[in-house]
Structure formats: C-alpha cells, structure tokens
N, C-alpha and C positions, 0 to 999 in steps of 0.2 A: 087432614092431619093424620100422621102415622100413629096407630094405636098400639103396635107391637112391632119390634124389631123381626120379629117372624113373618111379617109382609113383605120385607125387603126381597128383592128377587133373587140375591146370591144366598140368603138364608133359607129361601123357599128350595132353591136348586139343591143345597146340602142338606135339607131336611130337618132343619132346627125347628122345634115346636115349643108352644108356651109350656110352662111347667105343669105337670099334672098332680102336684103334691103341693103343700104350703112351703117346704123346704126347698123348692126347685123355682127359680125364674124362668129358665128354661132349660130345655133337654135335647138330647141325641138319642134317637131309638136305636137299638142294637140292629146291626147289619152286616152283612159281607162286605158291602161297599166301603165299609169305614176301616178295614182291617189293613195292617201292614205287613211286612214280609214274614213277620214273626208270629202273625195271627191275633195280636192285639189290636185294640183301637190306635190308630194312626195319630202321632203327635199333631200333626196338622188339623185334623179333625177337633182335637181336644182344644187346640188354641182357639179354632175357629168358635167354637162353642162358648168358650171363656170370653172372647171379645163380645159375642152376641150378648151373653149375660151383663156385661159392664154397660153396654149400651141400652138394654132394658132397663136396668136399675136407673139410669140418667133419664130416660124416657117417662118412667112412671114418677119419678120424684122432681123433675123440673117444672115450673109453672107452664102450662102449655101457651099461655097467651104471651109469655116473656119474649117469645122471638129469639131463640138460642141455637146457634149452628155449632154442634160438638163434632170434632173430628180427632181419631186417635193420633198422638204425637210420639208416644213411646210406649214399648212393651216390654215388660220382664216376666220370665216364665220360668218356674223350676217344677220338672217332671219328676214325681216322688216313688211311683211304681207303675208297672204295665196297667194298662184299663182294659175292662172286658165288659163287654155288653151294653145295656143302656146306660147313657151317662146323664146327670143332672148338673146343673152348674147354680152357684148362689153367690151371692155379694157376701164379704165380710166386712166390708168398709161401712162404718155407721152412718145412718142417714144425715147426722148432722153435719158430716162433711159437705153434703149438697146445699145445706142452710148457709154455710161459711162461703161457698162456691157463689151462690146467688147474691150474697152481700157484696162479693168482690165483683161481680158483673154489674151490679147496679152502681157501684163506685167508680169502676174503671171501663166498663164495657167490654171486658175479656177476663179470663183465668185460667188456670191449669188446675184439674181437679185429678187426684189419684184415685182409682177405683180397684180394690183387690177383691179376688175372685178365687173360688175353690171349685174344682170338678171333682164329683163322686162318681165310682162305677157302681154296677149293680150288686158287688160285694159289700156294698158301704165304704168301700177304701178310698180317701182321699188320692187322687192319681196326678192333680195338676195344682199348684197354686199359681196365680199370676197377678201382676198389676198392670193397670192401663192407665197412662197419663193422658187426658183427654185436653185438648185446647178447646176453650168455649169462648164464644163471641156473641155478642147482641148481633142480630142478623145486619145491622147497619156497618158493624165492625168486624166482619167475618172474615178478613184476610189475615191467615195466620202470619207469624212473623217469618221476615227473610230467611231462607234456608231450611224452612221447615216444609217437610213433604207430608204433612199430617194429611191423611185421608183415611175413609174408613166407609165399611158397608153400614154403619151405625147412623149415618148423617143425622 
C-alpha cells in the first residue's frame, strides 16, 4: 500500500518530499534545477507540487481498505506571483469534502471530487492556487467515463 505520493517514481524524480512542517503536506526544496528563464521556480514545478499535494490529501483521508482508484480529470490553476526558493503546498479544501465523496462512492461506486491547493514560497507568499478534479471509483468500477483522459501520477 502506498503510504505517500512521495514514493511514486515521478515524484521522487522531481524531488517532492513529505512536508517538514504542519502547514505543508508536501514540499519542493530550493534548487537550480527548478528555475525558469527568469530565475524563479518554473510554473511546471509548482503545478507538479500542487497536484502531488492534492493526491497526498486524498491518500491520507480516504479509507485505505475502501479500494478506490483516483485519477485527475481536470486542473485549473492561477499563478499569483513569481515563486522563489523552497515551496510548500497545502490543501484548502475541508476534509468534509472527502466524507461527501466517500458517501457518493458507497452509493454509486464512483464520484468526482475537487481538491483546492495553494503553493507558498520561502517568503511566505502564495504563488499558485489550483483545483484538481479527481475522478474516483471503487476498484471494480475504475474505468473513467468515455472521452476522459484522466490519468495521474497520484494513482
């Protein structure tokens, strides 16, 4: 059983770590490999961190024995300001949202849940807010709807 999204090969490759403080589910250390052409943290690196955070939130709050297969279906992101240094990410969606999603899973075998995330840089500024729509199904109902390309590293 996966204990953290930081164990996934892609997230390890990128360098995503478990949060080292209570206000961070996951974090990305400072490093030159994350910089863009203007010397700030690349938008892609921020988005990868945010997606990992939303997956970590699901992993920590879903019943492990429930047999759920989540995949990202849609992403909406707003970059608020340039990011510098170490980044942390945390969810701003209430845990009650997961309770509602689990109820829908038990009723219908599948559901869509939106997880909102914010990314904060080393200066304490919010650099990105994003929402991730996760399609979730019990393992026996795990085929996404037709036309859905939903796939994710947070599986």
